[in-house]
All heavy atoms as a GROMACS GRO file, in nm:
protein
  590
    1MET      N    1   1.073   1.516  -2.013
    1MET     CA    2   0.964   1.469  -2.095
    1MET      C    3   0.991   1.512  -2.239
    1MET      O    4   1.043   1.619  -2.263
    1MET     CB    5   0.832   1.529  -2.048
    1MET     CG    6   0.788   1.494  -1.908
    1MET     SD    7   0.760   1.320  -1.871
    1MET     CE    8   0.638   1.273  -1.986
    2PRO      N    9   0.952   1.428  -2.332
    2PRO     CA   10   0.966   1.467  -2.473
    2PRO      C   11   0.882   1.592  -2.502
    2PRO      O   12   0.773   1.609  -2.447
    2PRO     CB   13   0.913   1.346  -2.549
    2PRO     CG   14   0.926   1.231  -2.455
    2PRO     CD   15   0.907   1.290  -2.319
    3GLU      N   16   0.933   1.677  -2.588
    3GLU     CA   17   0.865   1.802  -2.621
    3GLU      C   18   0.727   1.780  -2.680
    3GLU      O   19   0.639   1.864  -2.667
    3GLU     CB   20   0.951   1.884  -2.717
    3GLU     CG   21   1.073   1.943  -2.652
    3GLU     CD   22   1.154   2.030  -2.748
    3GLU    OE1   23   1.098   2.074  -2.850
    3GLU    OE2   24   1.272   2.052  -2.720
    4ARG      N   25   0.707   1.666  -2.746
    4ARG     CA   26   0.577   1.641  -2.811
    4ARG      C   27   0.461   1.634  -2.711
    4ARG      O   28   0.346   1.645  -2.748
    4ARG     CB   29   0.584   1.515  -2.896
    4ARG     CG   30   0.600   1.387  -2.818
    4ARG     CD   31   0.602   1.265  -2.911
    4ARG     NE   32   0.618   1.143  -2.840
    4ARG     CZ   33   0.732   1.078  -2.822
    4ARG    NH1   34   0.843   1.126  -2.874
    4ARG    NH2   35   0.737   0.965  -2.756
    5TYR      N   36   0.493   1.615  -2.581
    5TYR     CA   37   0.389   1.608  -2.479
    5TYR      C   38   0.354   1.744  -2.422
    5TYR      O   39   0.262   1.756  -2.343
    5TYR     CB   40   0.431   1.515  -2.366
    5TYR     CG   41   0.445   1.372  -2.409
    5TYR    CD1   42   0.563   1.303  -2.385
    5TYR    CD2   43   0.343   1.305  -2.474
    5TYR    CE1   44   0.578   1.171  -2.423
    5TYR    CE2   45   0.356   1.174  -2.513
    5TYR     CZ   46   0.474   1.107  -2.488
    5TYR     OH   47   0.488   0.977  -2.527
    6GLY      N   48   0.427   1.847  -2.457
    6GLY     CA   49   0.400   1.980  -2.407
    6GLY      C   50   0.484   2.011  -2.284
    6GLY      O   51   0.574   1.936  -2.247
    7SER      N   52   0.451   2.122  -2.220
    7SER     CA   53   0.529   2.165  -2.104
    7SER      C   54   0.500   2.075  -1.984
    7SER      O   55   0.393   2.014  -1.974
    7SER     CB   56   0.497   2.310  -2.069
    7SER     OG   57   0.365   2.319  -2.018
    8TRP      N   58   0.594   2.072  -1.892
    8TRP     CA   59   0.574   1.986  -1.775
    8TRP      C   60   0.459   2.035  -1.690
    8TRP      O   61   0.391   1.956  -1.625
    8TRP     CB   62   0.703   1.973  -1.694
    8TRP     CG   63   0.741   2.098  -1.620
    8TRP    CD1   64   0.820   2.199  -1.662
    8TRP    CD2   65   0.697   2.133  -1.488
    8TRP    NE1   66   0.831   2.295  -1.566
    8TRP    CE2   67   0.755   2.257  -1.457
    8TRP    CE3   68   0.614   2.073  -1.394
    8TRP    CZ2   69   0.733   2.322  -1.337
    8TRP    CZ3   70   0.593   2.137  -1.273
    8TRP    CH2   71   0.652   2.260  -1.246
    9THR      N   72   0.433   2.165  -1.691
    9THR     CA   73   0.322   2.217  -1.610
    9THR      C   74   0.188   2.168  -1.666
    9THR      O   75   0.098   2.135  -1.590
    9THR     CB   76   0.325   2.369  -1.601
    9THR    OG1   77   0.329   2.425  -1.733
    9THR    CG2   78   0.445   2.418  -1.523
   10SER      N   79   0.178   2.164  -1.798
   10SER     CA   80   0.056   2.113  -1.860
   10SER      C   81   0.037   1.966  -1.828
   10SER      O   82  -0.073   1.919  -1.798
   10SER     CB   83   0.059   2.131  -2.011
   10SER     OG   84   0.061   2.267  -2.044
   11LEU      N   85   0.148   1.889  -1.834
   11LEU     CA   86   0.141   1.747  -1.802
   11LEU      C   87   0.102   1.725  -1.657
   11LEU      O   88   0.020   1.638  -1.625
   11LEU     CB   89   0.276   1.680  -1.829
   11LEU     CG   90   0.316   1.668  -1.975
   11LEU    CD1   91   0.457   1.615  -1.986
   11LEU    CD2   92   0.220   1.578  -2.048
   12HIS      N   93   0.160   1.805  -1.569
   12HIS     CA   94   0.128   1.791  -1.427
   12HIS      C   95  -0.018   1.824  -1.401
   12HIS      O   96  -0.087   1.753  -1.327
   12HIS     CB   97   0.219   1.883  -1.345
   12HIS     CG   98   0.193   1.876  -1.199
   12HIS    ND1   99   0.225   1.765  -1.123
   12HIS    CD2  100   0.137   1.965  -1.114
   12HIS    CE1  101   0.190   1.787  -0.998
   12HIS    NE2  102   0.136   1.907  -0.989
   13THR      N  103  -0.068   1.929  -1.462
   13THR     CA  104  -0.208   1.967  -1.447
   13THR      C  105  -0.300   1.857  -1.497
   13THR      O  106  -0.398   1.820  -1.432
   13THR     CB  107  -0.237   2.099  -1.522
   13THR    OG1  108  -0.151   2.201  -1.470
   13THR    CG2  109  -0.382   2.140  -1.509
   14ARG      N  110  -0.268   1.802  -1.614
   14ARG     CA  111  -0.349   1.694  -1.671
   14ARG      C  112  -0.345   1.571  -1.582
   14ARG      O  113  -0.448   1.508  -1.556
   14ARG     CB  114  -0.301   1.660  -1.812
   14ARG     CG  115  -0.389   1.558  -1.882
   14ARG     CD  116  -0.344   1.531  -2.025
   14ARG     NE  117  -0.339   1.655  -2.101
   14ARG     CZ  118  -0.232   1.698  -2.169
   14ARG    NH1  119  -0.121   1.627  -2.171
   14ARG    NH2  120  -0.237   1.810  -2.236
   15PHE      N  121  -0.226   1.535  -1.533
   15PHE     CA  122  -0.213   1.419  -1.445
   15PHE      C  123  -0.299   1.435  -1.321
   15PHE      O  124  -0.372   1.344  -1.282
   15PHE     CB  125  -0.066   1.400  -1.406
   15PHE     CG  126  -0.045   1.289  -1.307
   15PHE    CD1  127  -0.035   1.158  -1.350
   15PHE    CD2  128  -0.037   1.315  -1.172
   15PHE    CE1  129  -0.017   1.055  -1.260
   15PHE    CE2  130  -0.019   1.213  -1.081
   15PHE     CZ  131  -0.009   1.082  -1.125
   16ARG      N  132  -0.291   1.552  -1.256
   16ARG     CA  133  -0.371   1.575  -1.135
   16ARG      C  134  -0.520   1.571  -1.164
   16ARG      O  135  -0.598   1.517  -1.086
   16ARG     CB  136  -0.332   1.708  -1.072
   16ARG     CG  137  -0.196   1.704  -1.006
   16ARG     CD  138  -0.159   1.840  -0.950
   16ARG     NE  139  -0.268   1.898  -0.875
   16ARG     CZ  140  -0.267   1.918  -0.744
   16ARG    NH1  141  -0.161   1.886  -0.675
   16ARG    NH2  142  -0.369   1.973  -0.683
   17ARG      N  143  -0.561   1.628  -1.277
   17ARG     CA  144  -0.703   1.627  -1.313
   17ARG      C  145  -0.752   1.485  -1.338
   17ARG      O  146  -0.857   1.444  -1.289
   17ARG     CB  147  -0.725   1.715  -1.437
   17ARG     CG  148  -0.872   1.730  -1.475
   17ARG     CD  149  -0.895   1.828  -1.588
   17ARG     NE  150  -0.821   1.790  -1.708
   17ARG     CZ  151  -0.730   1.865  -1.769
   17ARG    NH1  152  -0.698   1.983  -1.722
   17ARG    NH2  153  -0.669   1.821  -1.878
   18TRP      N  154  -0.672   1.406  -1.412
   18TRP     CA  155  -0.710   1.268  -1.440
   18TRP      C  156  -0.710   1.183  -1.314
   18TRP      O  157  -0.794   1.095  -1.297
   18TRP     CB  158  -0.617   1.207  -1.544
   18TRP     CG  159  -0.638   1.259  -1.683
   18TRP    CD1  160  -0.723   1.356  -1.723
   18TRP    CD2  161  -0.571   1.214  -1.800
   18TRP    NE1  162  -0.714   1.376  -1.858
   18TRP    CE2  163  -0.620   1.290  -1.908
   18TRP    CE3  164  -0.473   1.120  -1.824
   18TRP    CZ2  165  -0.576   1.272  -2.037
   18TRP    CZ3  166  -0.429   1.102  -1.954
   18TRP    CH2  167  -0.480   1.177  -2.059
   19ALA      N  168  -0.617   1.206  -1.223
   19ALA     CA  169  -0.615   1.132  -1.097
   19ALA      C  170  -0.739   1.167  -1.014
   19ALA      O  171  -0.799   1.079  -0.952
   19ALA     CB  172  -0.488   1.164  -1.020
   20ALA      N  173  -0.778   1.293  -1.013
   20ALA     CA  174  -0.892   1.337  -0.932
   20ALA      C  175  -1.025   1.291  -0.990
   20ALA      O  176  -1.117   1.256  -0.915
   20ALA     CB  177  -0.891   1.489  -0.918
   21ASP      N  178  -1.037   1.288  -1.122
   21ASP     CA  179  -1.167   1.254  -1.181
   21ASP      C  180  -1.186   1.105  -1.208
   21ASP      O  181  -1.288   1.062  -1.261
   21ASP     CB  182  -1.193   1.335  -1.307
   21ASP     CG  183  -1.111   1.295  -1.429
   21ASP    OD1  184  -1.039   1.193  -1.424
   21ASP    OD2  185  -1.117   1.368  -1.530
   22GLY      N  186  -1.087   1.022  -1.171
   22GLY     CA  187  -1.102   0.878  -1.183
   22GLY      C  188  -1.062   0.820  -1.318
   22GLY      O  189  -1.088   0.702  -1.345
   23THR      N  190  -0.998   0.898  -1.403
   23THR     CA  191  -0.958   0.848  -1.535
   23THR      C  192  -0.864   0.729  -1.522
   23THR      O  193  -0.881   0.628  -1.592
   23THR     CB  194  -0.890   0.960  -1.616
   23THR    OG1  195  -0.986   1.064  -1.637
   23THR    CG2  196  -0.841   0.910  -1.751
   24PHE      N  197  -0.765   0.737  -1.433
   24PHE     CA  198  -0.671   0.626  -1.418
   24PHE      C  199  -0.740   0.501  -1.366
   24PHE      O  200  -0.708   0.389  -1.405
   24PHE     CB  201  -0.554   0.665  -1.328
   24PHE     CG  202  -0.464   0.769  -1.389
   24PHE    CD1  203  -0.435   0.885  -1.320
   24PHE    CD2  204  -0.409   0.751  -1.514
   24PHE    CE1  205  -0.352   0.981  -1.375
   24PHE    CE2  206  -0.326   0.847  -1.570
   24PHE     CZ  207  -0.298   0.963  -1.501
   25ASP      N  208  -0.837   0.518  -1.276
   25ASP     CA  209  -0.914   0.403  -1.227
   25ASP      C  210  -0.991   0.336  -1.340
   25ASP      O  211  -0.997   0.214  -1.348
   25ASP     CB  212  -1.009   0.446  -1.116
   25ASP     CG  213  -0.937   0.491  -0.990
   25ASP    OD1  214  -0.827   0.438  -0.962
   25ASP    OD2  215  -0.990   0.579  -0.921
   26ARG      N  216  -1.052   0.418  -1.426
   26ARG     CA  217  -1.127   0.362  -1.539
   26ARG      C  218  -1.034   0.290  -1.637
   26ARG      O  219  -1.070   0.184  -1.691
   26ARG     CB  220  -1.206   0.472  -1.610
   26ARG     CG  221  -1.324   0.521  -1.529
   26ARG     CD  222  -1.417   0.612  -1.609
   26ARG     NE  223  -1.351   0.730  -1.660
   26ARG     CZ  224  -1.334   0.843  -1.591
   26ARG    NH1  225  -1.377   0.852  -1.466
   26ARG    NH2  226  -1.275   0.947  -1.646
   27ILE      N  227  -0.915   0.344  -1.660
   27ILE     CA  228  -0.818   0.278  -1.748
   27ILE      C  229  -0.778   0.143  -1.690
   27ILE      O  230  -0.774   0.041  -1.760
   27ILE     CB  231  -0.694   0.368  -1.769
   27ILE    CG1  232  -0.730   0.489  -1.854
   27ILE    CG2  233  -0.581   0.289  -1.835
   27ILE    CD1  234  -0.621   0.595  -1.861
   28LEU      N  235  -0.750   0.140  -1.558
   28LEU     CA  236  -0.713   0.015  -1.493
   28LEU      C  237  -0.826  -0.087  -1.501
   28LEU      O  238  -0.803  -0.205  -1.532
   28LEU     CB  239  -0.674   0.040  -1.348
   28LEU     CG  240  -0.640  -0.084  -1.265
   28LEU    CD1  241  -0.521  -0.160  -1.326
   28LEU    CD2  242  -0.612  -0.046  -1.122
   29GLN      N  243  -0.949  -0.044  -1.472
   29GLN     CA  244  -1.062  -0.136  -1.477
   29GLN      C  245  -1.083  -0.191  -1.618
   29GLN      O  246  -1.113  -0.310  -1.634
   29GLN     CB  247  -1.190  -0.066  -1.428
   29GLN     CG  248  -1.188  -0.033  -1.281
   29GLN     CD  249  -1.163  -0.154  -1.194
   29GLN    OE1  250  -1.222  -0.260  -1.214
   29GLN    NE2  251  -1.075  -0.139  -1.097
   30ALA      N  252  -1.066  -0.109  -1.721
   30ALA     CA  253  -1.080  -0.155  -1.859
   30ALA      C  254  -0.971  -0.255  -1.894
   30ALA      O  255  -0.997  -0.358  -1.958
   30ALA     CB  256  -1.078  -0.036  -1.955
   31ALA      N  257  -0.848  -0.229  -1.850
   31ALA     CA  258  -0.738  -0.321  -1.878
   31ALA      C  259  -0.759  -0.454  -1.806
   31ALA      O  260  -0.734  -0.561  -1.862
   31ALA     CB  261  -0.605  -0.258  -1.836
   32LEU      N  262  -0.806  -0.449  -1.680
   32LEU     CA  263  -0.834  -0.571  -1.606
   32LEU      C  264  -0.947  -0.652  -1.672
   32LEU      O  265  -0.938  -0.774  -1.681
   32LEU     CB  266  -0.871  -0.539  -1.462
   32LEU     CG  267  -0.758  -0.497  -1.370
   32LEU    CD1  268  -0.813  -0.451  -1.236
   32LEU    CD2  269  -0.660  -0.610  -1.351
   33ALA      N  270  -1.051  -0.583  -1.715
   33ALA     CA  271  -1.163  -0.652  -1.780
   33ALA      C  272  -1.118  -0.719  -1.909
   33ALA      O  273  -1.155  -0.834  -1.938
   33ALA     CB  274  -1.276  -0.553  -1.808
   34LYS      N  275  -1.035  -0.652  -1.986
   34LYS     CA  276  -0.984  -0.709  -2.112
   34LYS      C  277  -0.895  -0.830  -2.084
   34LYS      O  278  -0.908  -0.933  -2.150
   34LYS     CB  279  -0.908  -0.602  -2.190
   34LYS     CG  280  -0.859  -0.648  -2.324
   34LYS     CD  281  -0.791  -0.535  -2.400
   34LYS     CE  282  -0.742  -0.583  -2.535
   34LYS     NZ  283  -0.677  -0.475  -2.610
   35ALA      N  284  -0.806  -0.818  -1.987
   35ALA     CA  285  -0.717  -0.929  -1.953
   35ALA      C  286  -0.795  -1.046  -1.895
   35ALA      O  287  -0.766  -1.162  -1.924
   35ALA     CB  288  -0.610  -0.882  -1.855
   36ASP      N  289  -0.898  -1.018  -1.815
   36ASP     CA  290  -0.980  -1.124  -1.757
   36ASP      C  291  -1.057  -1.196  -1.865
   36ASP      O  292  -1.066  -1.320  -1.864
   36ASP     CB  293  -1.074  -1.065  -1.652
   36ASP     CG  294  -1.145  -1.172  -1.571
   36ASP    OD1  295  -1.087  -1.281  -1.551
   36ASP    OD2  296  -1.258  -1.146  -1.526
   37ALA      N  297  -1.114  -1.122  -1.960
   37ALA     CA  298  -1.190  -1.184  -2.070
   37ALA      C  299  -1.100  -1.272  -2.154
   37ALA      O  300  -1.145  -1.375  -2.207
   37ALA     CB  301  -1.255  -1.075  -2.155
   38ALA      N  302  -0.973  -1.236  -2.166
   38ALA     CA  303  -0.878  -1.315  -2.245
   38ALA      C  304  -0.822  -1.432  -2.165
   38ALA      O  305  -0.748  -1.514  -2.218
   38ALA     CB  306  -0.764  -1.225  -2.294
   39GLY      N  307  -0.857  -1.440  -2.035
   39GLY     CA  308  -0.806  -1.547  -1.951
   39GLY      C  309  -0.663  -1.527  -1.906
   39GLY      O  310  -0.595  -1.622  -1.869
   40ASP      N  311  -0.617  -1.403  -1.907
   40ASP     CA  312  -0.479  -1.374  -1.870
   40ASP      C  313  -0.459  -1.347  -1.721
   40ASP      O  314  -0.347  -1.323  -1.677
   40ASP     CB  315  -0.428  -1.252  -1.949
   40ASP     CG  316  -0.416  -1.280  -2.097
   40ASP    OD1  317  -0.403  -1.398  -2.133
   40ASP    OD2  318  -0.420  -1.184  -2.176
   41ILE      N  319  -0.568  -1.349  -1.644
   41ILE     CA  320  -0.557  -1.320  -1.501
   41ILE      C  321  -0.601  -1.443  -1.423
   41ILE      O  322  -0.707  -1.498  -1.446
   41ILE     CB  323  -0.644  -1.200  -1.460
   41ILE    CG1  324  -0.596  -1.073  -1.529
   41ILE    CG2  325  -0.641  -1.181  -1.309
   41ILE    CD1  326  -0.677  -0.950  -1.497
   42GLU      N  327  -0.517  -1.483  -1.327
   42GLU     CA  328  -0.551  -1.592  -1.236
   42GLU      C  329  -0.598  -1.526  -1.106
   42GLU      O  330  -0.520  -1.463  -1.037
   42GLU     CB  331  -0.429  -1.680  -1.210
   42GLU     CG  332  -0.452  -1.791  -1.113
   42GLU     CD  333  -0.554  -1.893  -1.161
   42GLU    OE1  334  -0.551  -1.931  -1.279
   42GLU    OE2  335  -0.638  -1.933  -1.079
   43TRP      N  336  -0.726  -1.538  -1.074
   43TRP     CA  337  -0.783  -1.468  -0.961
   43TRP      C  338  -0.770  -1.545  -0.830
   43TRP      O  339  -0.803  -1.494  -0.724
   43TRP     CB  340  -0.930  -1.436  -0.986
   43TRP     CG  341  -0.947  -1.332  -1.092
   43TRP    CD1  342  -0.986  -1.353  -1.221
   43TRP    CD2  343  -0.924  -1.192  -1.081
   43TRP    NE1  344  -0.989  -1.235  -1.290
   43TRP    CE2  345  -0.952  -1.134  -1.207
   43TRP    CE3  346  -0.883  -1.109  -0.978
   43TRP    CZ2  347  -0.940  -0.998  -1.230
   43TRP    CZ3  348  -0.871  -0.974  -1.002
   43TRP    CH2  349  -0.900  -0.919  -1.127
   44LEU      N  350  -0.722  -1.668  -0.834
   44LEU     CA  351  -0.707  -1.747  -0.713
   44LEU      C  352  -0.586  -1.697  -0.634
   44LEU      O  353  -0.475  -1.690  -0.686
   44LEU     CB  354  -0.687  -1.895  -0.748
   44LEU     CG  355  -0.666  -1.989  -0.630
   44LEU    CD1  356  -0.790  -1.991  -0.542
   44LEU    CD2  357  -0.634  -2.128  -0.680
   45VAL      N  358  -0.608  -1.661  -0.511
   45VAL     CA  359  -0.502  -1.610  -0.426
   45VAL      C  360  -0.500  -1.692  -0.298
   45VAL      O  361  -0.604  -1.717  -0.238
   45VAL     CB  362  -0.524  -1.461  -0.390
   45VAL    CG1  363  -0.417  -1.412  -0.296
   45VAL    CG2  364  -0.529  -1.378  -0.515
   46SER      N  365  -0.383  -1.733  -0.258
   46SER     CA  366  -0.367  -1.807  -0.134
   46SER      C  367  -0.277  -1.728  -0.042
   46SER      O  368  -0.166  -1.692  -0.078
   46SER     CB  369  -0.306  -1.945  -0.164
   46SER     OG  370  -0.282  -2.014  -0.044
   47VAL      N  371  -0.325  -1.704   0.079
   47VAL     CA  372  -0.247  -1.630   0.176
   47VAL      C  373  -0.221  -1.721   0.295
   47VAL      O  374  -0.313  -1.776   0.354
   47VAL     CB  375  -0.321  -1.503   0.223
   47VAL    CG1  376  -0.242  -1.430   0.330
   47VAL    CG2  377  -0.350  -1.413   0.105
   48ASP      N  378  -0.095  -1.737   0.327
   48ASP     CA  379  -0.056  -1.821   0.439
   48ASP      C  380  -0.004  -1.730   0.549
   48ASP      O  381   0.104  -1.672   0.538
   48ASP     CB  382   0.053  -1.918   0.394
   48ASP     CG  383   0.097  -2.012   0.505
   48ASP    OD1  384   0.040  -2.004   0.616
   48ASP    OD2  385   0.187  -2.093   0.480
   49SER      N  386  -0.083  -1.714   0.653
   49SER     CA  387  -0.046  -1.620   0.759
   49SER      C  388   0.069  -1.670   0.846
   49SER      O  389   0.120  -1.596   0.929
   49SER     CB  390  -0.166  -1.587   0.846
   49SER     OG  391  -0.210  -1.705   0.912
   50THR      N  392   0.110  -1.794   0.830
   50THR     CA  393   0.220  -1.842   0.913
   50THR      C  394   0.353  -1.780   0.876
   50THR      O  395   0.448  -1.787   0.952
   50THR     CB  396   0.233  -1.996   0.904
   50THR    OG1  397   0.258  -2.033   0.770
   50THR    CG2  398   0.107  -2.064   0.956
   51ILE      N  399   0.360  -1.716   0.760
   51ILE     CA  400   0.485  -1.653   0.721
   51ILE      C  401   0.491  -1.506   0.761
   51ILE      O  402   0.591  -1.441   0.744
   51ILE     CB  403   0.511  -1.664   0.570
   51ILE    CG1  404   0.402  -1.592   0.491
   51ILE    CG2  405   0.522  -1.810   0.528
   51ILE    CD1  406   0.434  -1.575   0.344
   52VAL      N  407   0.380  -1.454   0.816
   52VAL     CA  408   0.376  -1.315   0.858
   52VAL      C  409   0.435  -1.305   0.998
   52VAL      O  410   0.391  -1.372   1.090
   52VAL     CB  411   0.231  -1.262   0.857
   52VAL    CG1  412   0.227  -1.118   0.907
   52VAL    CG2  413   0.173  -1.273   0.718
   53ARG      N  414   0.536  -1.222   1.011
   53ARG     CA  415   0.604  -1.207   1.139
   53ARG      C  416   0.552  -1.084   1.212
   53ARG      O  417   0.524  -0.982   1.152
   53ARG     CB  418   0.753  -1.193   1.118
   53ARG     CG  419   0.815  -1.317   1.058
   53ARG     CD  420   0.961  -1.300   1.040
   53ARG     NE  421   1.024  -1.266   1.168
   53ARG     CZ  422   1.152  -1.242   1.182
   53ARG    NH1  423   1.233  -1.246   1.078
   53ARG    NH2  424   1.203  -1.212   1.299
   54ALA      N  425   0.542  -1.097   1.342
   54ALA     CA  426   0.504  -0.983   1.425
   54ALA      C  427   0.627  -0.895   1.445
   54ALA      O  428   0.741  -0.940   1.429
   54ALA     CB  429   0.453  -1.032   1.560
   55HIS      N  430   0.603  -0.773   1.478
   55HIS     CA  431   0.713  -0.682   1.510
   55HIS      C  432   0.789  -0.738   1.630
   55HIS      O  433   0.732  -0.801   1.718
   55HIS     CB  434   0.657  -0.544   1.541
   55HIS     CG  435   0.763  -0.440   1.556
   55HIS    ND1  436   0.826  -0.415   1.675
   55HIS    CD2  437   0.820  -0.357   1.465
   55HIS    CE1  438   0.915  -0.320   1.658
   55HIS    NE2  439   0.914  -0.283   1.533
   56GLN      N  440   0.916  -0.713   1.637
   56GLN     CA  441   0.999  -0.771   1.743
   56GLN      C  442   0.952  -0.733   1.882
   56GLN      O  443   0.970  -0.807   1.978
   56GLN     CB  444   1.144  -0.729   1.724
   56GLN     CG  445   1.166  -0.579   1.734
   56GLN     CD  446   1.307  -0.541   1.701
   56GLN    OE1  447   1.389  -0.626   1.672
   56GLN    NE2  448   1.337  -0.413   1.705
   57HIS      N  449   0.889  -0.618   1.897
   57HIS     CA  450   0.842  -0.577   2.029
   57HIS      C  451   0.702  -0.629   2.060
   57HIS      O  452   0.657  -0.619   2.173
   57HIS     CB  453   0.843  -0.424   2.040
   57HIS     CG  454   0.981  -0.368   2.026
   57HIS    ND1  455   1.012  -0.273   1.931
   57HIS    CD2  456   1.096  -0.395   2.090
   57HIS    CE1  457   1.140  -0.244   1.940
   57HIS    NE2  458   1.193  -0.316   2.036
   58ALA      N  459   0.634  -0.685   1.964
   58ALA     CA  460   0.498  -0.733   1.985
   58ALA      C  461   0.495  -0.853   2.079
   58ALA      O  462   0.400  -0.872   2.153
   58ALA     CB  463   0.433  -0.769   1.852
   59ALA      N  464   0.598  -0.934   2.080
   59ALA     CA  465   0.599  -1.054   2.164
   59ALA      C  466   0.607  -1.020   2.311
   59ALA      O  467   0.563  -1.097   2.395
   59ALA     CB  468   0.717  -1.143   2.125
   60GLY      N  469   0.659  -0.905   2.347
   60GLY     CA  470   0.675  -0.870   2.487
   60GLY      C  471   0.572  -0.772   2.538
   60GLY      O  472   0.590  -0.713   2.643
   61ALA      N  473   0.464  -0.755   2.466
   61ALA     CA  474   0.364  -0.657   2.507
   61ALA      C  475   0.296  -0.700   2.636
   61ALA      O  476   0.268  -0.818   2.657
   61ALA     CB  477   0.260  -0.640   2.397
   62ARG      N  478   0.271  -0.606   2.723
   62ARG     CA  479   0.203  -0.635   2.849
   62ARG      C  480   0.055  -0.648   2.825
   62ARG      O  481  -0.002  -0.577   2.744
   62ARG     CB  482   0.228  -0.523   2.948
   62ARG     CG  483   0.373  -0.516   2.993
   62ARG     CD  484   0.391  -0.410   3.096
   62ARG     NE  485   0.313  -0.446   3.214
   62ARG     CZ  486   0.284  -0.362   3.311
   62ARG    NH1  487   0.326  -0.238   3.303
   62ARG    NH2  488   0.214  -0.400   3.415
   63LYS      N  489  -0.006  -0.737   2.897
   63LYS     CA  490  -0.150  -0.755   2.887
   63LYS      C  491  -0.217  -0.667   2.989
   63LYS      O  492  -0.166  -0.648   3.099
   63LYS     CB  493  -0.186  -0.901   2.910
   63LYS     CG  494  -0.131  -0.992   2.802
   63LYS     CD  495  -0.168  -1.135   2.828
   63LYS     CE  496  -0.108  -1.221   2.719
   63LYS     NZ  497  -0.123  -1.361   2.743
   64GLY      N  498  -0.331  -0.613   2.953
   64GLY     CA  499  -0.410  -0.538   3.049
   64GLY      C  500  -0.385  -0.389   3.047
   64GLY      O  501  -0.401  -0.323   3.148
   65GLY      N  502  -0.345  -0.334   2.937
   65GLY     CA  503  -0.333  -0.189   2.932
   65GLY      C  504  -0.205  -0.143   2.869
   65GLY      O  505  -0.114  -0.219   2.845
   66SER      N  506  -0.203  -0.013   2.845
   66SER     CA  507  -0.088   0.044   2.778
   66SER      C  508   0.000   0.125   2.872
   66SER      O  509   0.081   0.204   2.829
   66SER     CB  510  -0.134   0.132   2.662
   66SER     OG  511  -0.211   0.240   2.713
   67GLY      N  512  -0.021   0.110   3.004
   67GLY     CA  513   0.058   0.185   3.100
   67GLY      C  514   0.205   0.145   3.093
   67GLY      O  515   0.239   0.029   3.086
   68ALA      N  516   0.290   0.243   3.096
   68ALA     CA  517   0.433   0.216   3.091
   68ALA      C  518   0.484   0.182   3.230
   68ALA      O  519   0.443   0.242   3.328
   68ALA     CB  520   0.506   0.337   3.034
   69ARG      N  521   0.574   0.086   3.237
   69ARG     CA  522   0.636   0.051   3.365
   69ARG      C  523   0.747   0.150   3.393
   69ARG      O  524   0.825   0.184   3.306
   69ARG     CB  525   0.694  -0.089   3.359
   69ARG     CG  526   0.589  -0.196   3.347
   69ARG     CD  527   0.649  -0.331   3.361
   69ARG     NE  528   0.766  -0.347   3.275
   69ARG     CZ  529   0.830  -0.460   3.258
   69ARG    NH1  530   0.790  -0.570   3.318
   69ARG    NH2  531   0.935  -0.469   3.178
   70PRO      N  532   0.758   0.194   3.518
   70PRO     CA  533   0.870   0.284   3.551
   70PRO      C  534   1.001   0.208   3.547
   70PRO      O  535   1.007   0.090   3.585
   70PRO     CB  536   0.838   0.332   3.691
   70PRO     CG  537   0.742   0.233   3.746
   70PRO     CD  538   0.670   0.171   3.629
   71TRP      N  539   1.104   0.273   3.502
   71TRP     CA  540   1.235   0.210   3.490
   71TRP      C  541   1.317   0.250   3.612
   71TRP      O  542   1.335   0.368   3.642
   71TRP     CB  543   1.305   0.253   3.362
   71TRP     CG  544   1.432   0.184   3.337
   71TRP    CD1  545   1.453   0.051   3.325
   71TRP    CD2  546   1.560   0.246   3.322
   71TRP    NE1  547   1.583   0.023   3.300
   71TRP    CE2  548   1.653   0.143   3.299
   71TRP    CE3  549   1.606   0.376   3.325
   71TRP    CZ2  550   1.788   0.166   3.279
   71TRP    CZ3  551   1.741   0.399   3.304
   71TRP    CH2  552   1.829   0.294   3.282
   72ALA      N  553   1.367   0.152   3.681
   72ALA     CA  554   1.441   0.181   3.804
   72ALA      C  555   1.590   0.202   3.777
   72ALA      O  556   1.664   0.240   3.866
   72ALA     CB  557   1.422   0.068   3.904
   73GLY      N  558   1.632   0.173   3.657
   73GLY     CA  559   1.773   0.190   3.624
   73GLY      C  560   1.849   0.059   3.635
   73GLY      O  561   1.795  -0.040   3.684
   74PRO      N  562   1.976   0.058   3.594
   74PRO     CA  563   2.053  -0.066   3.592
   74PRO      C  564   2.083  -0.119   3.731
   74PRO      O  565   2.101  -0.237   3.750
   74PRO     CB  566   2.181  -0.028   3.519
   74PRO     CG  567   2.189   0.120   3.527
   74PRO     CD  568   2.049   0.172   3.541
   75GLU      N  569   2.083  -0.033   3.833
   75GLU     CA  570   2.114  -0.081   3.968
   75GLU      C  571   2.001  -0.165   4.028
   75GLU      O  572   2.019  -0.235   4.125
   75GLU     CB  573   2.147   0.034   4.062
   75GLU     CG  574   2.037   0.136   4.081
   75GLU     CD  575   2.027   0.240   3.970
   75GLU    OE1  576   2.116   0.247   3.884
   75GLU    OE2  577   1.929   0.314   3.970
   76ALA      N  578   1.880  -0.160   3.970
   76ALA     CA  579   1.767  -0.235   4.022
   76ALA      C  580   1.773  -0.380   3.983
   76ALA      O  581   1.701  -0.462   4.038
   76ALA     CB  582   1.637  -0.173   3.973
   77ASP      N  583   1.858  -0.419   3.890
   77ASP     CA  584   1.865  -0.558   3.844
   77ASP      C  585   1.928  -0.646   3.941
   77ASP      O  586   1.990  -0.668   4.021
   77ASP     CB  587   1.937  -0.568   3.712
   77ASP     CG  588   1.855  -0.510   3.598
   77ASP    OD1  589   1.732  -0.496   3.616
   77ASP    OD2  590   1.914  -0.478   3.495
   0.00000   0.00000   0.00000
């Protein structure tokens, strides 16, 4: 960090205090309000769930409970 900002411990303390007291949230809300008033934000969002993939193991999940099947080993096939 540049020396003009002080010691890193002071910066860390200030960062934690501002994060805890909501200062960063207020800064973000003010920036969003300013950008929205200027028309710089497009609030329309479209989500297409057909592009969301399930985990590879989700397709083979057993219905009716979470009980594990006993494995008989390769000789059982």
